[in-house]
N, CA, C and O atoms as CSV, one atom per row, in Angstrom:
chain,resi,resn,atom,element,x,y,z
A,1,UNK,N,N,-17.934,184.055,129.401
A,1,UNK,CA,C,-16.555,184.381,129.718
A,1,UNK,C,C,-15.640,183.366,129.057
A,1,UNK,O,O,-15.937,182.173,129.004
A,2,UNK,N,N,-14.517,183.870,128.553
A,2,UNK,CA,C,-13.580,182.948,127.918
A,2,UNK,C,C,-12.591,182.372,128.919
A,2,UNK,O,O,-11.921,181.379,128.636
A,3,UNK,N,N,-12.500,183.009,130.115
A,3,UNK,CA,C,-11.561,182.499,131.108
A,3,UNK,C,C,-11.968,182.974,132.495
A,3,UNK,O,O,-12.429,184.102,132.669
A,4,UNK,N,N,-11.788,182.087,133.489
A,4,UNK,CA,C,-11.987,182.437,134.896
A,4,UNK,C,C,-10.819,181.846,135.660
A,4,UNK,O,O,-10.463,180.685,135.463
A,5,UNK,N,N,-10.220,182.650,136.537
A,5,UNK,CA,C,-9.034,182.186,137.246
A,5,UNK,C,C,-9.059,182.660,138.696
A,5,UNK,O,O,-9.291,183.838,138.968
A,6,UNK,N,N,-8.818,181.735,139.624
A,6,UNK,CA,C,-8.698,182.088,141.030
A,6,UNK,C,C,-7.294,182.663,141.230
A,6,UNK,O,O,-6.294,181.979,141.011
A,7,UNK,N,N,-7.238,183.930,141.648
A,7,UNK,CA,C,-5.940,184.617,141.774
A,7,UNK,C,C,-5.544,184.829,143.232
A,7,UNK,O,O,-4.563,185.517,143.512
A,8,UNK,N,N,-6.297,184.246,144.160
A,8,UNK,CA,C,-5.936,184.357,145.565
A,8,UNK,C,C,-7.161,184.478,146.445
A,8,UNK,O,O,-8.276,184.153,146.039
A,9,UNK,N,N,-6.929,184.958,147.670
A,9,UNK,CA,C,-8.018,185.181,148.606
A,9,UNK,C,C,-7.923,186.600,149.142
A,9,UNK,O,O,-6.861,187.221,149.119
A,10,UNK,N,N,-9.052,187.098,149.624
A,10,UNK,CA,C,-9.106,188.442,150.186
A,10,UNK,C,C,-10.246,188.481,151.195
A,10,UNK,O,O,-11.252,187.792,151.023
A,11,UNK,N,N,-10.095,189.278,152.239
A,11,UNK,CA,C,-11.146,189.420,153.237
A,11,UNK,C,C,-12.058,190.576,152.828
A,11,UNK,O,O,-11.611,191.713,152.677
A,12,UNK,N,N,-13.351,190.263,152.649
A,12,UNK,CA,C,-14.361,191.253,152.274
A,12,UNK,C,C,-15.440,191.216,153.358
A,12,UNK,O,O,-16.045,190.171,153.602
A,13,UNK,N,N,-15.675,192.340,153.996
A,13,UNK,CA,C,-16.694,192.436,155.049
A,13,UNK,C,C,-16.541,191.319,156.087
A,13,UNK,O,O,-17.528,190.736,156.534
A,14,UNK,N,N,-15.304,191.034,156.459
A,14,UNK,CA,C,-15.034,190.031,157.489
A,14,UNK,C,C,-15.086,188.595,157.017
A,14,UNK,O,O,-14.936,187.679,157.825
A,15,UNK,N,N,-15.296,188.373,155.722
A,15,UNK,CA,C,-15.376,187.015,155.179
A,15,UNK,C,C,-14.170,186.751,154.291
A,15,UNK,O,O,-13.844,187.570,153.432
A,16,UNK,N,N,-13.504,185.618,154.487
A,16,UNK,CA,C,-12.409,185.244,153.607
A,16,UNK,C,C,-13.013,184.755,152.303
A,16,UNK,O,O,-13.833,183.837,152.290
A,17,UNK,N,N,-12.598,185.380,151.200
A,17,UNK,CA,C,-13.208,185.102,149.893
A,17,UNK,C,C,-12.171,184.665,148.878
A,17,UNK,O,O,-11.021,185.104,148.909
A,18,UNK,N,N,-12.598,183.791,147.975
A,18,UNK,CA,C,-11.799,183.496,146.793
A,18,UNK,C,C,-11.923,184.692,145.857
A,18,UNK,O,O,-13.020,185.202,145.630
A,19,UNK,N,N,-10.802,185.129,145.321
A,19,UNK,CA,C,-10.791,186.243,144.366
A,19,UNK,C,C,-10.662,185.636,142.965
A,19,UNK,O,O,-9.645,185.027,142.631
A,20,UNK,N,N,-11.704,185.811,142.157
A,20,UNK,CA,C,-11.768,185.199,140.831
A,20,UNK,C,C,-11.749,186.295,139.767
A,20,UNK,O,O,-12.580,187.203,139.787
A,21,UNK,N,N,-10.797,186.204,138.841
A,21,UNK,CA,C,-10.758,187.133,137.709
A,21,UNK,C,C,-11.506,186.487,136.552
A,21,UNK,O,O,-11.194,185.370,136.138
A,22,UNK,N,N,-12.500,187.209,136.036
A,22,UNK,CA,C,-13.330,186.731,134.939
A,22,UNK,C,C,-12.975,187.535,133.694
A,22,UNK,O,O,-13.042,188.764,133.710
A,23,UNK,N,N,-12.598,186.855,132.621
A,23,UNK,CA,C,-12.235,187.512,131.372
A,23,UNK,C,C,-13.364,187.274,130.363
A,23,UNK,O,O,-13.573,186.146,129.917
A,24,UNK,N,N,-14.094,188.346,130.004
A,24,UNK,CA,C,-15.188,188.169,129.037
A,24,UNK,C,C,-14.646,188.070,127.610
A,24,UNK,O,O,-13.489,188.402,127.352
A,25,UNK,N,N,-15.479,187.617,126.702
A,25,UNK,CA,C,-15.064,187.556,125.297
A,25,UNK,C,C,-14.881,188.961,124.742
A,25,UNK,O,O,-14.093,189.165,123.818
A,26,UNK,N,N,-15.606,189.936,125.301
A,26,UNK,CA,C,-15.443,191.342,124.922
A,26,UNK,C,C,-15.499,192.182,126.188
A,26,UNK,O,O,-16.208,191.838,127.133
A,27,UNK,N,N,-14.761,193.274,126.211
A,27,UNK,CA,C,-14.824,194.190,127.344
A,27,UNK,C,C,-13.754,193.926,128.379
A,27,UNK,O,O,-12.887,193.069,128.209
A,28,UNK,N,N,-13.841,194.690,129.463
A,28,UNK,CA,C,-12.858,194.642,130.534
A,28,UNK,C,C,-13.065,193.431,131.435
A,28,UNK,O,O,-14.180,192.924,131.555
A,29,UNK,N,N,-11.985,192.967,132.071
A,29,UNK,CA,C,-12.111,191.884,133.054
A,29,UNK,C,C,-12.959,192.328,134.244
A,29,UNK,O,O,-13.130,193.520,134.498
A,30,UNK,N,N,-13.469,191.364,134.945
A,30,UNK,CA,C,-14.304,191.595,136.117
A,30,UNK,C,C,-13.726,190.740,137.232
A,30,UNK,O,O,-13.231,189.642,136.973
A,31,UNK,N,N,-13.780,191.222,138.463
A,31,UNK,CA,C,-13.291,190.437,139.598
A,31,UNK,C,C,-14.465,190.114,140.502
A,31,UNK,O,O,-15.252,190.989,140.860
A,32,UNK,N,N,-14.571,188.844,140.867
A,32,UNK,CA,C,-15.643,188.390,141.753
A,32,UNK,C,C,-15.028,187.797,143.009
A,32,UNK,O,O,-13.968,187.172,142.973
A,33,UNK,N,N,-15.716,188.007,144.113
A,33,UNK,CA,C,-15.256,187.497,145.402
A,33,UNK,C,C,-16.331,186.570,145.965
A,33,UNK,O,O,-17.461,186.991,146.209
A,34,UNK,N,N,-15.963,185.298,146.167
A,34,UNK,CA,C,-16.889,184.292,146.680
A,34,UNK,C,C,-16.467,183.877,148.084
A,34,UNK,O,O,-15.303,183.544,148.310
A,35,UNK,N,N,-17.400,183.896,149.023
A,35,UNK,CA,C,-17.162,183.490,150.403
A,35,UNK,C,C,-16.656,182.038,150.412
A,35,UNK,O,O,-17.313,181.145,149.878
A,36,UNK,N,N,-15.480,181.811,151.026
A,36,UNK,CA,C,-14.899,180.459,151.071
A,36,UNK,C,C,-15.805,179.483,151.794
A,36,UNK,O,O,-15.853,178.301,151.453
A,37,UNK,N,N,-16.531,179.979,152.801
A,37,UNK,CA,C,-17.355,179.097,153.605
A,37,UNK,C,C,-18.687,178.772,152.936
A,37,UNK,O,O,-19.041,177.602,152.790
A,38,UNK,N,N,-19.427,179.803,152.529
A,38,UNK,CA,C,-20.764,179.594,151.958
A,38,UNK,C,C,-20.745,179.390,150.444
A,38,UNK,O,O,-21.693,178.856,149.867
A,39,UNK,N,N,-19.658,179.820,149.812
A,39,UNK,CA,C,-19.500,179.789,148.341
A,39,UNK,C,C,-20.397,180.808,147.629
A,39,UNK,O,O,-20.535,180.765,146.406
A,40,UNK,N,N,-21.005,181.723,148.389
A,40,UNK,CA,C,-21.886,182.733,147.792
A,40,UNK,C,C,-21.077,183.939,147.321
A,40,UNK,O,O,-20.034,184.265,147.888
A,41,UNK,N,N,-21.578,184.592,146.276
A,41,UNK,CA,C,-20.948,185.794,145.748
A,41,UNK,C,C,-21.110,186.924,146.758
A,41,UNK,O,O,-22.222,187.230,147.188
A,42,UNK,N,N,-19.985,187.544,147.134
A,42,UNK,CA,C,-19.982,188.616,148.122
A,42,UNK,C,C,-19.827,189.979,147.450
A,42,UNK,O,O,-20.485,190.946,147.835
A,43,UNK,N,N,-18.953,190.050,146.442
A,43,UNK,CA,C,-18.689,191.338,145.785
A,43,UNK,C,C,-18.271,191.102,144.345
A,43,UNK,O,O,-17.683,190.074,144.010
A,44,UNK,N,N,-18.588,192.080,143.497
A,44,UNK,CA,C,-18.127,192.105,142.115
A,44,UNK,C,C,-17.518,193.471,141.850
A,44,UNK,O,O,-18.108,194.494,142.195
A,45,UNK,N,N,-16.335,193.493,141.237
A,45,UNK,CA,C,-15.687,194.730,140.798
A,45,UNK,C,C,-15.652,194.726,139.282
A,45,UNK,O,O,-15.198,193.761,138.666
A,46,UNK,N,N,-16.135,195.813,138.679
A,46,UNK,CA,C,-16.126,195.888,137.213
A,46,UNK,C,C,-16.023,197.337,136.780
A,46,UNK,O,O,-16.247,198.253,137.571
A,47,UNK,N,N,-15.683,197.533,135.524
A,47,UNK,CA,C,-15.661,198.860,134.915
A,47,UNK,C,C,-16.881,198.991,134.028
A,47,UNK,O,O,-17.207,198.089,133.256
A,48,UNK,N,N,-17.556,200.132,134.147
A,48,UNK,CA,C,-18.712,200.421,133.302
A,48,UNK,C,C,-18.339,201.594,132.409
A,48,UNK,O,O,-17.913,202.643,132.891
A,49,UNK,N,N,-18.503,201.408,131.104
A,49,UNK,CA,C,-18.188,202.478,130.153
A,49,UNK,C,C,-19.461,203.186,129.759
A,49,UNK,O,O,-20.453,202.557,129.392
A,50,UNK,N,N,-19.423,204.533,129.841
A,50,UNK,CA,C,-20.563,205.333,129.406
A,50,UNK,C,C,-20.041,206.651,128.857
A,50,UNK,O,O,-18.841,206.789,128.617
A,51,UNK,N,N,-20.920,207.612,128.656
A,51,UNK,CA,C,-20.523,208.874,128.036
A,51,UNK,C,C,-19.518,209.665,128.883
A,51,UNK,O,O,-18.837,210.549,128.364
A,52,UNK,N,N,-19.422,209.353,130.176
A,52,UNK,CA,C,-18.460,210.048,131.038
A,52,UNK,C,C,-17.107,209.342,131.074
A,52,UNK,O,O,-16.176,209.826,131.716
A,53,UNK,N,N,-16.991,208.220,130.402
A,53,UNK,CA,C,-15.742,207.461,130.391
A,53,UNK,C,C,-15.920,206.119,131.074
A,53,UNK,O,O,-17.022,205.573,131.120
A,54,UNK,N,N,-14.819,205.591,131.604
A,54,UNK,CA,C,-14.842,204.307,132.281
A,54,UNK,C,C,-14.940,204.538,133.786
A,54,UNK,O,O,-14.132,205.261,134.368
A,55,UNK,N,N,-15.937,203.916,134.407
A,55,UNK,CA,C,-16.205,204.127,135.826
A,55,UNK,C,C,-16.085,202.791,136.561
A,55,UNK,O,O,-16.764,201.827,136.208
A,56,UNK,N,N,-15.220,202.728,137.587
A,56,UNK,CA,C,-15.155,201.503,138.391
A,56,UNK,C,C,-16.388,201.388,139.290
A,56,UNK,O,O,-16.820,202.368,139.897
A,57,UNK,N,N,-16.942,200.184,139.366
A,57,UNK,CA,C,-18.150,199.938,140.154
A,57,UNK,C,C,-17.925,198.704,141.023
A,57,UNK,O,O,-17.457,197.672,140.543
A,58,UNK,N,N,-18.261,198.821,142.298
A,58,UNK,CA,C,-18.227,197.685,143.210
A,58,UNK,C,C,-19.660,197.375,143.634
A,58,UNK,O,O,-20.405,198.266,144.041
A,59,UNK,N,N,-20.034,196.104,143.534
A,59,UNK,CA,C,-21.370,195.669,143.960
A,59,UNK,C,C,-21.211,194.626,145.054
A,59,UNK,O,O,-20.497,193.638,144.884
A,60,UNK,N,N,-21.884,194.853,146.185
A,60,UNK,CA,C,-21.841,193.944,147.327
A,60,UNK,C,C,-23.186,193.242,147.440
A,60,UNK,O,O,-24.231,193.891,147.386
A,61,UNK,N,N,-23.169,191.915,147.596
A,61,UNK,CA,C,-24.392,191.121,147.611
A,61,UNK,C,C,-24.615,190.518,148.998
A,61,UNK,O,O,-23.683,190.008,149.620
A,62,UNK,N,N,-25.866,190.583,149.477
A,62,UNK,CA,C,-26.181,190.014,150.792
A,62,UNK,C,C,-27.662,189.645,150.841
A,62,UNK,O,O,-28.375,189.745,149.843
A,63,UNK,N,N,-28.099,189.225,151.999
A,63,UNK,CA,C,-29.478,188.801,152.247
A,63,UNK,C,C,-29.921,187.801,151.171
A,63,UNK,O,O,-30.776,188.096,150.336
A,64,UNK,N,N,-29.322,186.631,151.217
A,64,UNK,CA,C,-29.649,185.581,150.258
A,64,UNK,C,C,-30.864,184.804,150.736
A,64,UNK,O,O,-30.934,184.379,151.889
A,65,UNK,N,N,-31.823,184.623,149.827
A,65,UNK,CA,C,-33.031,183.859,150.118
A,65,UNK,C,C,-33.283,182.896,148.972
A,65,UNK,O,O,-32.969,183.184,147.817
A,66,UNK,N,N,-33.860,181.738,149.314
A,66,UNK,CA,C,-34.196,180.767,148.283
A,66,UNK,C,C,-35.482,181.146,147.574
A,66,UNK,O,O,-36.478,181.511,148.199
A,67,UNK,N,N,-35.435,181.050,146.253
A,67,UNK,CA,C,-36.615,181.245,145.413
A,67,UNK,C,C,-36.633,180.073,144.446
A,67,UNK,O,O,-35.724,179.922,143.629
A,68,UNK,N,N,-37.649,179.257,144.535
A,68,UNK,CA,C,-37.756,178.061,143.698
A,68,UNK,C,C,-36.503,177.198,143.779
A,68,UNK,O,O,-36.051,176.648,142.775
A,69,UNK,N,N,-35.943,177.084,144.988
A,69,UNK,CA,C,-34.787,176.216,145.209
A,69,UNK,C,C,-33.442,176.823,144.851
A,69,UNK,O,O,-32.422,176.138,144.927
A,70,UNK,N,N,-33.416,178.101,144.458
A,70,UNK,CA,C,-32.164,178.755,144.073
A,70,UNK,C,C,-31.956,179.968,144.975
A,70,UNK,O,O,-32.886,180.740,145.209
A,71,UNK,N,N,-30.719,180.135,145.488
A,71,UNK,CA,C,-30.411,181.284,146.329
A,71,UNK,C,C,-30.195,182.527,145.483
A,71,UNK,O,O,-29.441,182.505,144.510
A,72,UNK,N,N,-30.863,183.613,145.861
A,72,UNK,CA,C,-30.714,184.900,145.184
A,72,UNK,C,C,-30.416,185.970,146.222
A,72,UNK,O,O,-30.967,185.950,147.323
A,73,UNK,N,N,-29.544,186.901,145.866
A,73,UNK,CA,C,-29.283,188.050,146.715
A,73,UNK,C,C,-30.491,188.968,146.658
A,73,UNK,O,O,-30.971,189.305,145.575
A,74,UNK,N,N,-30.985,189.373,147.826
A,74,UNK,CA,C,-32.115,190.287,147.890
A,74,UNK,C,C,-31.692,191.682,148.332
A,74,UNK,O,O,-32.530,192.567,148.506
A,75,UNK,N,N,-30.378,191.873,148.513
A,75,UNK,CA,C,-29.875,193.201,148.841
A,75,UNK,C,C,-28.544,193.384,148.121
A,75,UNK,O,O,-27.639,192.558,148.244
A,76,UNK,N,N,-28.438,194.485,147.364
A,76,UNK,CA,C,-27.207,194.807,146.648
A,76,UNK,C,C,-26.825,196.240,146.975
A,76,UNK,O,O,-27.634,197.159,146.848
A,77,UNK,N,N,-25.587,196.415,147.396
A,77,UNK,CA,C,-25.054,197.755,147.669
A,77,UNK,C,C,-24.070,198.065,146.552
A,77,UNK,O,O,-23.099,197.335,146.355
A,78,UNK,N,N,-24.318,199.149,145.820
A,78,UNK,CA,C,-23.487,199.528,144.674
A,78,UNK,C,C,-22.727,200.796,145.028
A,78,UNK,O,O,-23.314,201.788,145.460
A,79,UNK,N,N,-21.395,200.750,144.839
A,79,UNK,CA,C,-20.544,201.893,145.140
A,79,UNK,C,C,-19.861,202.323,143.849
A,79,UNK,O,O,-19.166,201.538,143.204
A,80,UNK,N,N,-20.079,203.614,143.478
A,80,UNK,CA,C,-19.430,204.160,142.290
A,80,UNK,C,C,-19.387,205.677,142.384
A,80,UNK,O,O,-20.313,206.310,142.891
A,81,UNK,N,N,-18.308,206.242,141.892
A,81,UNK,CA,C,-18.133,207.691,141.840
A,81,UNK,C,C,-18.420,208.366,143.187
A,81,UNK,O,O,-19.020,209.441,143.233
A,82,UNK,N,N,-17.992,207.735,144.268
A,82,UNK,CA,C,-18.182,208.317,145.586
A,82,UNK,C,C,-19.603,208.243,146.103
A,82,UNK,O,O,-19.909,208.820,147.146
A,83,UNK,N,N,-20.478,207.544,145.397
A,83,UNK,CA,C,-21.873,207.409,145.808
A,83,UNK,C,C,-22.172,205.962,146.158
A,83,UNK,O,O,-21.509,205.041,145.680
A,84,UNK,N,N,-23.160,205.780,146.981
A,84,UNK,CA,C,-23.592,204.441,147.357
A,84,UNK,C,C,-25.084,204.315,147.137
A,84,UNK,O,O,-25.859,205.184,147.537
A,85,UNK,N,N,-25.482,203.224,146.497
A,85,UNK,CA,C,-26.903,202.954,146.257
A,85,UNK,C,C,-27.212,201.574,146.804
A,85,UNK,O,O,-26.403,200.654,146.685
A,86,UNK,N,N,-28.372,201.436,147.399
A,86,UNK,CA,C,-28.778,200.138,147.926
A,86,UNK,C,C,-30.055,199.712,147.230
A,86,UNK,O,O,-31.048,200.439,147.212
A,87,UNK,N,N,-30.010,198.517,146.658
A,87,UNK,CA,C,-31.183,197.937,145.994
A,87,UNK,C,C,-31.683,196.790,146.863
A,87,UNK,O,O,-30.920,195.890,147.211
A,88,UNK,N,N,-32.956,196.825,147.208
A,88,UNK,CA,C,-33.562,195.761,148.010
A,88,UNK,C,C,-34.679,195.110,147.206
A,88,UNK,O,O,-35.492,195.794,146.583
A,89,UNK,N,N,-34.709,193.790,147.229
A,89,UNK,CA,C,-35.742,193.043,146.527
A,89,UNK,C,C,-36.711,192.494,147.554
A,89,UNK,O,O,-36.312,191.743,148.444
A,90,UNK,N,N,-37.971,192.857,147.444
A,90,UNK,CA,C,-38.986,192.365,148.372
A,90,UNK,C,C,-39.441,190.961,147.987
A,90,UNK,O,O,-39.623,190.100,148.847
A,91,UNK,N,N,-39.622,190.740,146.683
A,91,UNK,CA,C,-40.056,189.418,146.229
A,91,UNK,C,C,-39.508,189.163,144.834
A,91,UNK,O,O,-39.220,190.090,144.077
A,92,UNK,N,N,-39.375,187.899,144.519
A,92,UNK,CA,C,-38.843,187.477,143.230
A,92,UNK,C,C,-39.642,186.265,142.790
A,92,UNK,O,O,-39.787,185.302,143.543
A,93,UNK,N,N,-40.165,186.312,141.563
A,93,UNK,CA,C,-40.972,185.208,141.046
A,93,UNK,C,C,-40.471,184.823,139.663
A,93,UNK,O,O,-39.983,185.665,138.909
A,94,UNK,N,N,-40.596,183.553,139.342
A,94,UNK,CA,C,-40.194,183.047,138.034
A,94,UNK,C,C,-41.423,182.665,137.214
A,94,UNK,O,O,-42.464,182.299,137.760
A,95,UNK,N,N,-41.281,182.756,135.896
A,95,UNK,CA,C,-42.295,182.276,134.956
A,95,UNK,C,C,-43.691,182.828,135.240
A,95,UNK,O,O,-44.682,182.099,135.192
A,96,UNK,N,N,-43.750,184.106,135.531
A,96,UNK,CA,C,-45.026,184.764,135.809
A,96,UNK,C,C,-45.648,185.214,134.492
A,96,UNK,O,O,-44.958,185.766,133.635
A,97,UNK,N,N,-46.942,184.982,134.330
A,97,UNK,CA,C,-47.629,185.462,133.134
A,97,UNK,C,C,-47.723,186.984,133.206
A,97,UNK,O,O,-48.214,187.541,134.188
A,98,UNK,N,N,-47.252,187.641,132.163
A,98,UNK,CA,C,-47.295,189.097,132.091
A,98,UNK,C,C,-48.400,189.529,131.134
A,98,UNK,O,O,-48.658,188.858,130.134
A,99,UNK,N,N,-49.049,190.647,131.439
A,99,UNK,CA,C,-50.065,191.149,130.504
A,99,UNK,C,C,-49.410,191.435,129.147
A,99,UNK,O,O,-48.263,191.883,129.105
A,100,UNK,N,N,-50.115,191.186,128.041
A,100,UNK,CA,C,-49.535,191.380,126.709
A,100,UNK,C,C,-49.004,192.787,126.456
A,100,UNK,O,O,-48.062,192.966,125.684
A,101,UNK,N,N,-49.600,193.777,127.098
A,101,UNK,CA,C,-49.178,195.159,126.847
A,101,UNK,C,C,-48.130,195.654,127.854
A,101,UNK,O,O,-47.844,196.851,127.894
A,102,UNK,N,N,-47.562,194.773,128.653
A,102,UNK,CA,C,-46.610,195.178,129.699
A,102,UNK,C,C,-45.465,196.025,129.142
A,102,UNK,O,O,-45.053,196.995,129.778
A,103,UNK,N,N,-44.954,195.675,127.975
A,103,UNK,CA,C,-43.809,196.386,127.408
A,103,UNK,C,C,-44.195,197.279,126.235
A,103,UNK,O,O,-43.344,197.665,125.433
A,104,UNK,N,N,-45.496,197.609,126.138
A,104,UNK,CA,C,-45.973,198.505,125.093
A,104,UNK,C,C,-45.422,199.905,125.341
A,104,UNK,O,O,-45.465,200.415,126.461
A,105,UNK,N,N,-44.913,200.508,124.294
A,105,UNK,CA,C,-44.382,201.865,124.403
A,105,UNK,C,C,-45.556,202.838,124.418
A,105,UNK,O,O,-46.405,202.792,123.528
A,106,UNK,N,N,-45.615,203.722,125.423
A,106,UNK,CA,C,-46.715,204.701,125.476
A,106,UNK,C,C,-46.731,205.589,124.230
A,106,UNK,O,O,-45.687,205.857,123.635
A,107,UNK,N,N,-47.917,206.039,123.845
A,107,UNK,CA,C,-48.083,206.858,122.646
A,107,UNK,C,C,-47.213,208.112,122.684
A,107,UNK,O,O,-46.665,208.519,121.660
A,108,UNK,N,N,-47.085,208.730,123.868
A,108,UNK,CA,C,-46.275,209.942,123.990
A,108,UNK,C,C,-44.806,209.670,123.648
A,108,UNK,O,O,-44.137,210.496,123.028
A,109,UNK,N,N,-44.331,208.520,124.055
A,109,UNK,CA,C,-42.936,208.152,123.786
A,109,UNK,C,C,-42.769,207.805,122.302
A,109,UNK,O,O,-41.757,208.156,121.694
A,110,UNK,N,N,-43.748,207.125,121.724
A,110,UNK,CA,C,-43.692,206.821,120.290
A,110,UNK,C,C,-43.587,208.110,119.481
A,110,UNK,O,O,-42.822,208.185,118.519
A,111,UNK,N,N,-44.364,209.129,119.876
A,111,UNK,CA,C,-44.330,210.412,119.168
A,111,UNK,C,C,-42.951,211.056,119.285
A,111,UNK,O,O,-42.445,211.608,118.308
A,112,UNK,N,N,-42.344,210.995,120.450
A,112,UNK,CA,C,-40.999,211.549,120.638
A,112,UNK,C,C,-39.976,210.818,119.773
A,112,UNK,O,O,-39.090,211.442,119.188
A,113,UNK,N,N,-40.102,209.503,119.697
A,113,UNK,CA,C,-39.182,208.706,118.878
A,113,UNK,C,C,-39.318,209.083,117.412
A,113,UNK,O,O,-38.314,209.259,116.722
A,114,UNK,N,N,-40.550,209.210,116.928
A,114,UNK,CA,C,-40.782,209.583,115.530
A,114,UNK,C,C,-40.245,210.973,115.236
A,114,UNK,O,O,-39.662,211.200,114.175
A,115,UNK,N,N,-40.433,211.910,116.164
A,115,UNK,CA,C,-39.916,213.270,115.995
A,115,UNK,C,C,-38.382,213.246,115.928
A,115,UNK,O,O,-37.777,213.930,115.103
A,116,UNK,N,N,-37.772,212.459,116.798
A,116,UNK,CA,C,-36.309,212.359,116.808
A,116,UNK,C,C,-35.794,211.753,115.499
A,116,UNK,O,O,-34.783,212.206,114.964
A,117,UNK,N,N,-36.478,210.738,114.984
A,117,UNK,CA,C,-36.086,210.133,113.712
A,117,UNK,C,C,-36.181,211.149,112.577
A,117,UNK,O,O,-35.297,211.220,111.724
A,118,UNK,N,N,-37.258,211.934,112.573
A,118,UNK,CA,C,-37.457,212.936,111.524
A,118,UNK,C,C,-36.359,213.991,111.572
A,118,UNK,O,O,-35.834,214.394,110.534
A,119,UNK,N,N,-36.012,214.436,112.778
A,119,UNK,CA,C,-34.946,215.441,112.925
A,119,UNK,C,C,-33.603,214.886,112.475
A,119,UNK,O,O,-32.813,215.594,111.850
A,120,UNK,N,N,-33.344,213.639,112.784
A,120,UNK,CA,C,-32.088,213.002,112.378
A,120,UNK,C,C,-32.041,212.872,110.857
A,120,UNK,O,O,-30.994,213.088,110.247
A,121,UNK,N,N,-33.169,212.522,110.244
A,121,UNK,CA,C,-33.229,212.387,108.784
A,121,UNK,C,C,-32.940,213.725,108.105
A,121,UNK,O,O,-32.285,213.762,107.063
A,122,UNK,N,N,-33.423,214.819,108.688
A,122,UNK,CA,C,-33.168,216.158,108.134
A,122,UNK,C,C,-31.684,216.479,108.145
A,122,UNK,O,O,-31.155,217.027,107.179
A,123,UNK,N,N,-31.010,216.138,109.239
A,123,UNK,CA,C,-29.580,216.466,109.349
A,123,UNK,C,C,-28.726,215.594,108.444
A,123,UNK,O,O,-27.619,215.984,108.072
A,124,UNK,N,N,-29.230,214.411,108.086
A,124,UNK,CA,C,-28.468,213.506,107.216
A,124,UNK,C,C,-28.774,213.707,105.741
A,124,UNK,O,O,-28.042,213.205,104.888
A,125,UNK,N,N,-29.838,214.427,105.425
A,125,UNK,CA,C,-30.230,214.648,104.029
A,125,UNK,C,C,-29.187,215.515,103.322
A,125,UNK,O,O,-28.642,216.437,103.930
A,126,UNK,N,N,-28.897,215.232,102.035
A,126,UNK,CA,C,-27.926,216.049,101.312
A,126,UNK,C,C,-28.412,217.490,101.177
A,126,UNK,O,O,-29.600,217.744,100.979
A,127,UNK,N,N,-27.491,218.404,101.286
A,127,UNK,CA,C,-27.815,219.825,101.228
A,127,UNK,C,C,-28.128,220.246,99.797
A,127,UNK,O,O,-27.463,219.810,98.857
A,128,UNK,N,N,-29.144,221.097,99.635
A,128,UNK,CA,C,-29.492,221.611,98.301
A,128,UNK,C,C,-28.761,222.917,98.030
A,128,UNK,O,O,-28.895,223.492,96.950
A,129,UNK,N,N,-27.993,223.384,98.997
A,129,UNK,CA,C,-27.245,224.639,98.794
A,129,UNK,C,C,-25.750,224.369,98.735
A,129,UNK,O,O,-24.947,225.172,99.210
A,130,UNK,N,N,-25.379,223.236,98.151
A,130,UNK,CA,C,-23.961,222.861,98.027
A,130,UNK,C,C,-23.291,223.838,97.040
A,130,UNK,O,O,-23.683,223.901,95.875
A,131,UNK,N,N,-22.272,224.607,97.508
A,131,UNK,CA,C,-21.652,225.617,96.658
A,131,UNK,C,C,-20.998,225.034,95.402
A,131,UNK,O,O,-20.879,225.744,94.403
A,132,UNK,N,N,-20.575,223.784,95.416
A,132,UNK,CA,C,-19.928,223.200,94.245
A,132,UNK,C,C,-20.930,222.862,93.151
A,132,UNK,O,O,-20.538,222.662,92.001
A,133,UNK,N,N,-22.208,222.794,93.484
A,133,UNK,CA,C,-23.217,222.439,92.492
A,133,UNK,C,C,-23.925,223.646,91.916
A,133,UNK,O,O,-24.794,223.503,91.056
A,134,UNK,N,N,-23.569,224.826,92.374
A,134,UNK,CA,C,-24.208,226.034,91.860
A,134,UNK,C,C,-23.732,226.304,90.432
A,134,UNK,O,O,-22.582,226.040,90.078
A,135,UNK,N,N,-24.632,226.826,89.641
A,135,UNK,CA,C,-24.283,227.178,88.265
A,135,UNK,C,C,-24.605,228.651,88.056
A,135,UNK,O,O,-25.364,229.253,88.815
A,136,UNK,N,N,-24.037,229.191,87.054
A,136,UNK,CA,C,-24.322,230.587,86.751
A,136,UNK,C,C,-23.099,231.251,86.149
A,136,UNK,O,O,-22.085,230.603,85.886
A,137,UNK,N,N,-23.209,232.546,85.938
A,137,UNK,CA,C,-22.114,233.296,85.344
A,137,UNK,C,C,-21.405,234.069,86.406
A,137,UNK,O,O,-21.921,234.257,87.508
A,138,UNK,N,N,-20.293,234.490,86.099
A,138,UNK,CA,C,-19.560,235.306,87.041
A,138,UNK,C,C,-18.208,234.710,87.319
A,138,UNK,O,O,-17.842,233.644,86.825
A,139,UNK,N,N,-17.494,235.431,88.117
A,139,UNK,CA,C,-16.129,235.225,88.294
A,139,UNK,C,C,-15.572,234.189,89.041
A,139,UNK,O,O,-14.349,234.088,89.140
């Protein structure tokens, strides 16, 4: 972020929070609310851009637990487009050895990707039936 500014206080879920405007180097500003007492992040307001346009999203953070000496939210409630989603984290681990093939793309997906590339290449290839390149006699 290129700038962060405390723009006041606001009560969120019964907690008095500092309201912080975060200005990223690119994209829309984001507003964060930190509990004045605990200093923990309570809510984040941001805009998410996708194929449907710009969508405002509110994320509420709770159930903080220490993992390796650092507090992490283990429950996030996300509100967007009139819907609510709750994400719960059962466990969180750092620096875990992952199997080498953990992020291997399945063969079926590789085939779909190759097919999509081939179809895209066909649509980008120059046309052999370009009317300006036709030769012959006639009017």
